C-alpha positions as a Markdown table, in Angstrom:
| # | Residue | x | y | z |
|---|---|---|---|---|
| 1 | Met | 11.5 | 8.8 | 1.7 |
| 2 | Asn | 13.7 | 5.3 | 3.0 |
| 3 | Pro | 17.5 | 5.1 | 2.4 |
| 4 | Lys | 18.7 | 3.3 | -0.7 |
| 5 | Leu | 20.4 | -0.1 | -1.0 |
| 6 | Asp | 23.6 | 1.7 | -2.1 |
| 7 | Ser | 24.0 | 3.2 | 1.4 |
| 8 | Ala | 23.0 | 0.5 | 3.8 |
| 9 | Gln | 25.2 | -0.5 | 6.3 |
| 10 | Leu | 27.3 | -3.6 | 5.4 |
| 11 | Gly | 26.4 | -6.6 | 7.2 |
| 12 | Val | 22.8 | -5.3 | 8.7 |
| 13 | Ala | 20.1 | -7.0 | 6.7 |
| 14 | Val | 17.2 | -4.6 | 5.4 |
| 15 | Arg | 13.8 | -5.4 | 3.8 |
| 16 | Ile | 13.5 | -4.7 | -0.1 |
| 17 | Ser | 10.7 | -1.5 | -0.1 |
| 18 | Arg | 10.5 | 0.0 | -3.5 |
| 19 | Ile | 12.5 | -0.7 | -6.6 |
| 20 | Asp | 12.2 | 1.6 | -9.0 |
| 21 | Trp | 12.1 | -0.3 | -12.5 |
| 22 | Asp | 11.1 | 2.6 | -14.9 |
| 23 | Gln | 15.0 | 3.9 | -14.3 |
| 24 | Met | 16.5 | 0.3 | -15.3 |
| 25 | Ser | 16.9 | -0.8 | -18.5 |
| 26 | His | 14.7 | -4.3 | -19.5 |
| 27 | Asp | 18.2 | -6.2 | -19.6 |
| 28 | Glu | 18.7 | -5.0 | -16.2 |
| 29 | Gly | 15.3 | -5.6 | -14.3 |
| 30 | Arg | 15.1 | -9.3 | -16.0 |
| 31 | Arg | 18.6 | -10.0 | -14.3 |
| 32 | Leu | 17.5 | -8.3 | -10.8 |
| 33 | Arg | 14.3 | -10.3 | -11.2 |
| 34 | Glu | 16.3 | -13.6 | -11.9 |
| 35 | Phe | 18.4 | -13.0 | -8.5 |
| 36 | Gly | 15.2 | -12.7 | -6.7 |
| 37 | Leu | 15.4 | -9.1 | -6.1 |
| 38 | Met | 11.7 | -8.1 | -5.1 |
| 39 | Glu | 10.0 | -5.4 | -3.1 |
| 40 | Gly | 9.4 | -7.1 | 0.6 |
| 41 | Ile | 12.3 | -9.6 | 0.2 |
| 42 | Glu | 15.3 | -9.0 | 3.0 |
| 43 | Val | 19.0 | -8.9 | 1.6 |
| 44 | Thr | 22.0 | -8.1 | 3.5 |
| 45 | Pro | 24.9 | -6.0 | 1.8 |
| 46 | Leu | 28.1 | -7.9 | 2.3 |
| 47 | His | 30.9 | -5.6 | 0.6 |
| 48 | Arg | 31.7 | -3.2 | -1.9 |
| 49 | Gly | 34.1 | -2.8 | -4.6 |
| 50 | Ser | 37.4 | -1.5 | -3.3 |
| 51 | Leu | 39.1 | 1.1 | -1.2 |
| 52 | Phe | 38.5 | 3.6 | -4.1 |
| 53 | Ser | 35.3 | 2.2 | -5.6 |
| 54 | Arg | 31.5 | 1.7 | -4.2 |
| 55 | Asp | 30.9 | -0.3 | -7.4 |
| 56 | Pro | 29.9 | -3.8 | -7.3 |
| 57 | Leu | 27.9 | -4.2 | -4.5 |
| 58 | Ala | 27.6 | -8.1 | -2.9 |
| 59 | Leu | 24.3 | -8.7 | -1.5 |
| 60 | Ala | 23.6 | -11.8 | 0.3 |
| 61 | Ile | 19.8 | -13.1 | -0.3 |
| 62 | Gly | 19.1 | -16.5 | 1.5 |
| 63 | Arg | 21.7 | -18.6 | 1.4 |
| 64 | Met | 22.5 | -17.1 | -2.3 |
| 65 | Gln | 25.4 | -14.0 | -2.9 |
| 66 | Val | 25.0 | -11.8 | -6.2 |
| 67 | Ile | 26.8 | -8.8 | -7.1 |
| 68 | Ile | 25.2 | -5.6 | -8.5 |
| 69 | Arg | 26.2 | -2.4 | -9.7 |
| 70 | Ala | 26.0 | 0.5 | -7.0 |
| 71 | Arg | 23.9 | 2.7 | -9.5 |
| 72 | Gln | 21.2 | -0.4 | -9.4 |
| 73 | Ala | 21.6 | -0.2 | -5.7 |
| 74 | Ala | 20.8 | 3.2 | -5.6 |
| 75 | Met | 17.2 | 2.5 | -7.6 |
| 76 | Ile | 16.3 | 0.4 | -4.8 |
| 77 | Glu | 14.7 | 1.9 | -1.5 |
| 78 | Val | 15.2 | -0.4 | 1.7 |
| 79 | Ala | 13.6 | -0.5 | 5.4 |
| 80 | Ser | 15.1 | -1.7 | 8.6 |
| 81 | Thr | 14.0 | -5.5 | 9.6 |
| 82 | Ala | 13.9 | -4.8 | 13.1 |
| 83 | Pro | 9.9 | -4.3 | 14.7 |
């Protein structure tokens, strides 16, 4: 099993290998798809909420920056982009 996006190192690009769509509500899944979060794309975790919370998580997807909840990031498996 691959690591999850919620524990990925900040500033290091990762590739989404699997998203557990069944764990999300229809609206959550639709929102993430609208952001372009799909298997195979590269994302870079930028920063987490605050000193006391890991929620939310800011991501760079191409030239766009989006915010997702840590709970949603925990449903996304990632892999290294290194060859």
